[in-house]
NUFIZA-673118 format. One record per atom (N, C-alpha, C): residue in one letter; chain; x, z, y. Coordinates in nm, 4 decimals. Layout:
A; A; X; Z; Y
...
This chain:
M; A; 0.0851; -0.0106; -0.1026
M; A; -0.0122; 0.0050; -0.0136
M; A; 0.0859; -0.0032; 0.1152
G; A; 0.0547; -0.0815; 0.2102
G; A; 0.1378; -0.1065; 0.3234
G; A; 0.1037; -0.0011; 0.4419
M; A; 0.1310; -0.0480; 0.5714
M; A; 0.1162; 0.0557; 0.6818
M; A; -0.0192; 0.0356; 0.7412
F; A; -0.0912; -0.0845; 0.6975
F; A; -0.2316; -0.1081; 0.7483
F; A; -0.3369; -0.1106; 0.6392
Q; A; -0.4510; -0.0815; 0.6612
Q; A; -0.5789; -0.0941; 0.5709
Q; A; -0.6285; -0.2274; 0.6034
V; A; -0.6339; -0.3239; 0.4931
V; A; -0.7016; -0.4549; 0.5181
V; A; -0.8289; -0.4469; 0.4329
V; A; -0.9365; -0.4882; 0.5083
V; A; -1.0780; -0.4818; 0.4506
V; A; -1.1287; -0.6230; 0.4824
V; A; -1.2383; -0.6653; 0.4075
V; A; -1.3251; -0.7623; 0.4353
V; A; -1.4321; -0.7215; 0.5382
A; A; -1.4263; -0.7870; 0.6402
A; A; -1.5194; -0.7435; 0.7488
A; A; -1.6733; -0.7292; 0.7195
R; A; -1.7326; -0.6452; 0.7518
R; A; -1.8790; -0.6187; 0.7315
R; A; -1.9546; -0.6224; 0.8740
P; A; -2.1057; -0.6226; 0.8884
P; A; -2.1568; -0.6306; 1.0042
P; A; -2.1050; -0.5237; 1.0989
N; A; -2.0938; -0.3870; 1.0500
N; A; -2.0745; -0.2709; 1.1140
N; A; -1.9229; -0.2693; 1.1718
D; A; -1.8460; -0.3702; 1.1415
D; A; -1.7088; -0.4022; 1.1998
D; A; -1.7187; -0.4764; 1.3175
A; A; -1.8136; -0.5317; 1.3652
A; A; -1.8341; -0.6263; 1.4878
A; A; -1.7652; -0.5709; 1.6084
D; A; -1.8146; -0.4384; 1.6379
D; A; -1.7696; -0.3733; 1.7773
D; A; -1.6227; -0.3719; 1.7827
R; A; -1.5648; -0.3343; 1.6587
R; A; -1.4100; -0.3119; 1.6497
R; A; -1.3349; -0.4503; 1.6576
L; A; -1.4126; -0.5610; 1.6146
L; A; -1.3601; -0.6871; 1.6040
L; A; -1.3522; -0.7557; 1.7347
W; A; -1.4566; -0.7229; 1.8105
W; A; -1.4897; -0.7918; 1.9328
W; A; -1.3712; -0.8268; 2.0290
P; A; -1.2935; -0.6934; 2.0676
P; A; -1.1828; -0.7025; 2.1508
P; A; -1.0807; -0.7991; 2.0894
L; A; -1.0606; -0.8096; 1.9594
L; A; -0.9464; -0.8825; 1.9053
L; A; -0.9802; -1.0339; 1.9166
L; A; -1.1168; -1.0482; 1.8798
L; A; -1.1574; -1.2016; 1.9127
L; A; -1.1606; -1.2498; 2.0483
D; A; -1.1799; -1.1612; 2.1423
D; A; -1.1711; -1.2033; 2.2926
D; A; -1.0435; -1.2190; 2.3108
E; A; -0.9407; -1.1234; 2.2619
E; A; -0.7857; -1.1451; 2.3025
E; A; -0.7449; -1.2700; 2.2316
D; A; -0.7796; -1.2953; 2.1091
D; A; -0.7285; -1.4285; 2.0601
D; A; -0.7916; -1.5524; 2.1286
L; A; -0.9221; -1.5455; 2.1840
L; A; -0.9428; -1.6855; 2.2539
L; A; -0.8880; -1.6825; 2.3712
R; A; -0.8551; -1.5792; 2.4516
R; A; -0.7686; -1.5785; 2.5845
R; A; -0.6225; -1.6496; 2.5652
A; A; -0.5822; -1.6033; 2.4359
A; A; -0.4464; -1.6408; 2.3983
A; A; -0.3922; -1.7666; 2.3640
R; A; -0.5117; -1.8697; 2.3346
R; A; -0.5043; -2.0012; 2.3002
R; A; -0.6162; -2.0904; 2.3573
D; A; -0.5965; -2.2287; 2.3188
D; A; -0.6872; -2.3276; 2.3763
D; A; -0.7628; -2.3612; 2.2434
P; A; -0.8912; -2.3253; 2.2377
P; A; -0.9534; -2.3445; 2.1134
P; A; -1.0101; -2.4881; 2.1016
S; A; -1.0125; -2.5182; 1.9685
S; A; -1.0459; -2.6604; 1.9366
S; A; -1.2009; -2.6722; 1.9358
G; A; -1.2519; -2.7992; 1.9022
G; A; -1.3933; -2.8260; 1.9058
G; A; -1.4799; -2.7242; 1.8022
D; A; -1.4310; -2.7286; 1.6756
D; A; -1.5142; -2.6500; 1.5933
D; A; -1.4428; -2.5142; 1.5642
D; A; -1.4476; -2.4239; 1.6447
D; A; -1.3896; -2.2957; 1.6628
D; A; -1.5099; -2.1892; 1.6469
P; A; -1.5062; -2.1162; 1.5236
P; A; -1.5852; -2.0080; 1.5101
P; A; -1.5805; -1.9002; 1.6064
V; A; -1.4590; -1.8796; 1.6359
V; A; -1.4170; -1.7541; 1.7405
V; A; -1.4753; -1.7795; 1.8716
A; A; -1.4513; -1.9017; 1.9021
A; A; -1.5008; -1.9454; 2.0587
A; A; -1.6494; -1.9520; 2.0383
D; A; -1.7178; -1.9856; 1.9415
D; A; -1.8598; -2.0017; 1.9404
D; A; -1.9394; -1.8694; 1.9405
A; A; -1.8636; -1.7607; 1.8848
A; A; -1.9098; -1.6280; 1.8885
A; A; -1.8841; -1.5680; 2.0134
I; A; -1.7796; -1.5809; 2.0955
I; A; -1.7395; -1.4981; 2.2088
I; A; -1.7875; -1.5656; 2.3245
R; A; -1.7713; -1.7027; 2.3473
R; A; -1.8114; -1.7768; 2.4605
R; A; -1.9433; -1.7549; 2.4989
S; A; -1.9970; -1.7486; 2.6337
S; A; -2.1301; -1.7484; 2.6589
S; A; -2.1971; -1.8801; 2.6221
H; A; -2.3173; -1.8820; 2.6032
H; A; -2.3892; -1.9977; 2.5792
H; A; -2.4911; -2.0183; 2.6944
P; A; -2.5210; -2.1480; 2.7113
P; A; -2.6167; -2.1602; 2.8294
P; A; -2.7635; -2.0929; 2.8277
D; A; -2.8106; -2.0513; 2.7202
D; A; -2.9198; -1.9904; 2.7104
D; A; -2.9175; -1.8467; 2.7066
D; A; -2.7879; -1.7882; 2.7197
D; A; -2.7841; -1.6482; 2.7115
D; A; -2.8449; -1.5590; 2.8416
G; A; -2.8303; -1.6423; 2.9661
G; A; -2.8721; -1.5605; 3.0771
G; A; -2.7289; -1.5461; 3.1720
P; A; -2.7706; -1.4544; 3.2733
P; A; -2.6697; -1.4094; 3.3530
P; A; -2.5450; -1.3511; 3.2846
A; A; -2.4240; -1.3578; 3.3263
A; A; -2.3189; -1.2857; 3.2590
A; A; -2.3051; -1.1471; 3.2589
D; A; -2.2668; -1.0853; 3.1452
D; A; -2.2387; -0.9496; 3.1305
D; A; -2.3710; -0.8594; 3.1578
T; A; -2.4972; -0.9410; 3.1209
T; A; -2.6182; -0.8505; 3.1124
T; A; -2.6446; -0.8054; 2.9731
L; A; -2.7183; -0.7088; 2.9524
L; A; -2.7445; -0.6561; 2.8036
L; A; -2.7892; -0.7624; 2.7095
P; A; -2.8724; -0.8448; 2.7442
P; A; -2.9228; -0.9539; 2.6516
P; A; -2.8069; -1.0418; 2.6139
V; A; -2.7098; -1.0830; 2.7289
V; A; -2.5867; -1.1725; 2.6731
V; A; -2.4945; -1.0963; 2.5811
L; A; -2.4913; -0.9576; 2.6155
L; A; -2.3770; -0.8860; 2.5248
L; A; -2.4539; -0.8524; 2.3966
E; A; -2.5824; -0.8560; 2.3857
E; A; -2.6387; -0.8372; 2.2624
E; A; -2.6427; -0.9647; 2.1836
A; A; -2.6642; -1.0763; 2.2380
A; A; -2.6505; -1.2232; 2.1831
A; A; -2.5162; -1.2361; 2.1240
R; A; -2.4028; -1.2152; 2.2170
R; A; -2.2699; -1.2067; 2.1786
R; A; -2.2389; -1.1316; 2.0203
R; A; -2.2963; -1.0101; 2.0312
R; A; -2.2780; -0.9212; 1.9190
R; A; -2.3416; -0.9955; 1.7911
E; A; -2.4565; -1.0126; 1.7959
E; A; -2.5231; -1.0864; 1.7056
E; A; -2.4380; -1.2133; 1.6374
R; A; -2.3687; -1.2907; 1.7168
R; A; -2.3024; -1.4182; 1.6835
R; A; -2.1722; -1.3654; 1.6072
I; A; -2.0886; -1.2518; 1.6615
I; A; -1.9969; -1.1731; 1.5970
I; A; -2.0543; -1.1391; 1.4461
V; A; -2.1648; -1.0703; 1.4313
V; A; -2.2138; -1.0342; 1.2943
V; A; -2.2450; -1.1499; 1.2148
R; A; -2.2996; -1.2603; 1.2747
R; A; -2.3079; -1.3877; 1.1863
R; A; -2.1653; -1.4478; 1.1346
L; A; -2.0723; -1.4217; 1.2329
L; A; -1.9331; -1.4670; 1.1822
L; A; -1.8797; -1.3826; 1.0780
V; A; -1.8990; -1.2638; 1.0870
V; A; -1.8440; -1.1911; 0.9693
V; A; -1.9362; -1.1882; 0.8499
S; A; -2.0553; -1.2205; 0.8553
S; A; -2.1396; -1.2293; 0.7300
S; A; -2.1286; -1.3635; 0.6615
D; A; -2.0597; -1.4479; 0.7124
D; A; -2.0465; -1.5825; 0.6493
D; A; -1.9814; -1.5869; 0.5261
P; A; -2.0310; -1.6064; 0.4166
P; A; -1.9583; -1.5991; 0.2850
P; A; -1.8582; -1.7067; 0.2528
E; A; -1.8831; -1.8250; 0.3373
E; A; -1.7892; -1.9448; 0.3176
E; A; -1.6491; -1.9147; 0.3739
R; A; -1.6620; -1.8485; 0.4869
R; A; -1.5501; -1.8120; 0.5741
R; A; -1.5243; -1.6685; 0.6010
P; A; -1.4665; -1.5850; 0.4978
P; A; -1.4670; -1.4358; 0.5060
P; A; -1.3737; -1.4020; 0.6206
V; A; -1.4018; -1.3104; 0.6944
V; A; -1.3016; -1.2420; 0.7887
V; A; -1.2379; -1.1098; 0.7255
L; A; -1.1144; -1.1135; 0.7471
L; A; -1.0422; -0.9844; 0.7088
L; A; -0.9834; -0.9083; 0.8133
I; A; -0.9867; -0.7851; 0.8198
I; A; -0.9467; -0.7171; 0.9405
I; A; -0.8377; -0.6099; 0.8919
A; A; -0.7231; -0.6059; 0.9688
A; A; -0.6409; -0.5071; 0.9440
A; A; -0.6573; -0.3726; 1.0286
Y; A; -0.6714; -0.2499; 0.9897
Y; A; -0.6751; -0.1350; 1.0632
Y; A; -0.5597; -0.0533; 1.0668
S; A; -0.5172; -0.0001; 1.1586
S; A; -0.4228; 0.1111; 1.1861
S; A; -0.5048; 0.2351; 1.2236
G; A; -0.5195; 0.3229; 1.1294
G; A; -0.6091; 0.4273; 1.1677
G; A; -0.7665; 0.3697; 1.1833
I; A; -0.8325; 0.4040; 1.2904
I; A; -0.9626; 0.3354; 1.3194
I; A; -0.9462; 0.2237; 1.4162
R; A; -0.8325; 0.1898; 1.4576
R; A; -0.8109; 0.0713; 1.5495
R; A; -0.7845; -0.0517; 1.4688
A; A; -0.8640; -0.1634; 1.5051
A; A; -0.8450; -0.2932; 1.4391
A; A; -0.7433; -0.3506; 1.5119
V; A; -0.6312; -0.4055; 1.4427
V; A; -0.5166; -0.4571; 1.4987
V; A; -0.4832; -0.6031; 1.4695
G; A; -0.5523; -0.6449; 1.3837
G; A; -0.5449; -0.7951; 1.3545
G; A; -0.6570; -0.8387; 1.2687
F; A; -0.6819; -0.9656; 1.2561
F; A; -0.7939; -1.0369; 1.1790
F; A; -0.7363; -1.1607; 1.1128
A; A; -0.7860; -1.2127; 1.0191
A; A; -0.7840; -1.3380; 0.9552
A; A; -0.9048; -1.4056; 0.9196
L; A; -0.9337; -1.5326; 0.9577
L; A; -1.0367; -1.6101; 0.9142
L; A; -0.9867; -1.6967; 0.8055
M; A; -1.0408; -1.6515; 0.6895
M; A; -0.9838; -1.7197; 0.5673
M; A; -1.0740; -1.8293; 0.5037
D; A; -1.0182; -1.8898; 0.4141
D; A; -1.1293; -1.9756; 0.3302
D; A; -1.1756; -1.8763; 0.2155
R; A; -1.2591; -1.9404; 0.1313
R; A; -1.3227; -1.8485; 0.0212
R; A; -1.2140; -1.8144; -0.0704
N; A; -1.1136; -1.8624; -0.1037
N; A; -1.0027; -1.8377; -0.1936
N; A; -0.8882; -1.7472; -0.1448
G; A; -0.9057; -1.7038; -0.0189
G; A; -0.8041; -1.6322; 0.0320
G; A; -0.6672; -1.6953; 0.0667
V; A; -0.6674; -1.8329; 0.0743
V; A; -0.5639; -1.9148; 0.1104
V; A; -0.5861; -1.9808; 0.2416
G; A; -0.4813; -2.0220; 0.3374
G; A; -0.4952; -2.0838; 0.4372
G; A; -0.5612; -2.0032; 0.5493
G; A; -0.6342; -2.0568; 0.6389
G; A; -0.7023; -1.9916; 0.7356
G; A; -0.6080; -1.9423; 0.8494
R; A; -0.6649; -1.8759; 0.9426
R; A; -0.5740; -1.8398; 1.0658
R; A; -0.5843; -1.7035; 1.0937
A; A; -0.4620; -1.6421; 1.1251
A; A; -0.4542; -1.5080; 1.1403
A; A; -0.4372; -1.4720; 1.2970
F; A; -0.4658; -1.3536; 1.3468
F; A; -0.4367; -1.3212; 1.4745
F; A; -0.3922; -1.1632; 1.4714
T; A; -0.2911; -1.1289; 1.5408
T; A; -0.2589; -0.9940; 1.5573
T; A; -0.2465; -0.9551; 1.7014
S; A; -0.3166; -0.8428; 1.7381
S; A; -0.2970; -0.7917; 1.8797
S; A; -0.1624; -0.7896; 1.9234
A; A; -0.1490; -0.7962; 2.0753
A; A; -0.0215; -0.8080; 2.1255
A; A; 0.0740; -0.6952; 2.1002
G; A; 0.0237; -0.5883; 2.0972
G; A; 0.1022; -0.4550; 2.0922
G; A; 0.1484; -0.4245; 1.9548
W; A; 0.0990; -0.5164; 1.8498
W; A; 0.1218; -0.4949; 1.7111
W; A; 0.1939; -0.6074; 1.6428
R; A; 0.2230; -0.7267; 1.7360
R; A; 0.3099; -0.8109; 1.6650
R; A; 0.4480; -0.7920; 1.6262
G; A; 0.4836; -0.8433; 1.5236
G; A; 0.6145; -0.8116; 1.4451
G; A; 0.6172; -0.6783; 1.3605
L; A; 0.5083; -0.6433; 1.3367
L; A; 0.5103; -0.5203; 1.2510
L; A; 0.4454; -0.5488; 1.1070
G; A; 0.4322; -0.6686; 1.0943
G; A; 0.3754; -0.7080; 0.9365
G; A; 0.2364; -0.7071; 0.9322
V; A; 0.1553; -0.7141; 1.0450
V; A; 0.0021; -0.7107; 1.0080
V; A; -0.0441; -0.8383; 0.9473
E; A; 0.0091; -0.9489; 0.9943
E; A; -0.0373; -1.0781; 0.9419
E; A; 0.0053; -1.0955; 0.7865
E; A; 0.1133; -1.0466; 0.7645
E; A; 0.1877; -1.0547; 0.6220
E; A; 0.0974; -0.9697; 0.5203
E; A; 0.0498; -0.8358; 0.5747
E; A; -0.0328; -0.7484; 0.5042
E; A; -0.1699; -0.8140; 0.4783
I; A; -0.2170; -0.8778; 0.5739
I; A; -0.3647; -0.9249; 0.5546
I; A; -0.3630; -1.0596; 0.4602
R; A; -0.2448; -1.1416; 0.4542
R; A; -0.2363; -1.2431; 0.3653
R; A; -0.2058; -1.2009; 0.2356
A; A; -0.1238; -1.0893; 0.2208
A; A; -0.1038; -1.0512; 0.0820
A; A; -0.2278; -0.9860; 0.0383
A; A; -0.3237; -0.9240; 0.1041
A; A; -0.4268; -0.8568; 0.0513
A; A; -0.5463; -0.9503; 0.0128
A; A; -0.5429; -1.0838; 0.0892
A; A; -0.6592; -1.1652; 0.0670
A; A; -0.6983; -1.2009; -0.0631
P; A; -0.6045; -1.2386; -0.1460
P; A; -0.6337; -1.2837; -0.2822
P; A; -0.7026; -1.1631; -0.3636
L; A; -0.6673; -1.0576; -0.3402
L; A; -0.7108; -0.9271; -0.4187
L; A; -0.8619; -0.8909; -0.3538
L; A; -0.8897; -0.9207; -0.2164
L; A; -1.0154; -0.8592; -0.1576
L; A; -1.1123; -0.9813; -0.1917
L; A; -1.0793; -1.0954; -0.2001
L; A; -1.1704; -1.2238; -0.2038
L; A; -1.1800; -1.2843; -0.3400
R; A; -1.1752; -1.1861; -0.4406
R; A; -1.1962; -1.2444; -0.5698
R; A; -1.3467; -1.2682; -0.6105
């Protein structure tokens, strides 16, 4: 067992995953079919920015993201803090990983990728 606890994300992980998804989106230029951008970015039908309905709609999209069985999300925790995540394919290979800025270089992505085949059987 490593320094981080890696789990398959569930809907109750949405609130801890949200800041990581937001940080990931700010750190790169998302492509056309990007599930993170779709979950985090405001949609035209959401309404005025930072209102409760907008935030609730965004949270629901994050819950849908982590509930998709075809594209599981793995989260690495250090204590109760989510420090990294990976969008994997169903077999636990491939996919894209992200580590929070203060945790890079500590092996978060490596632990997620090592745990993926075991968690996604």
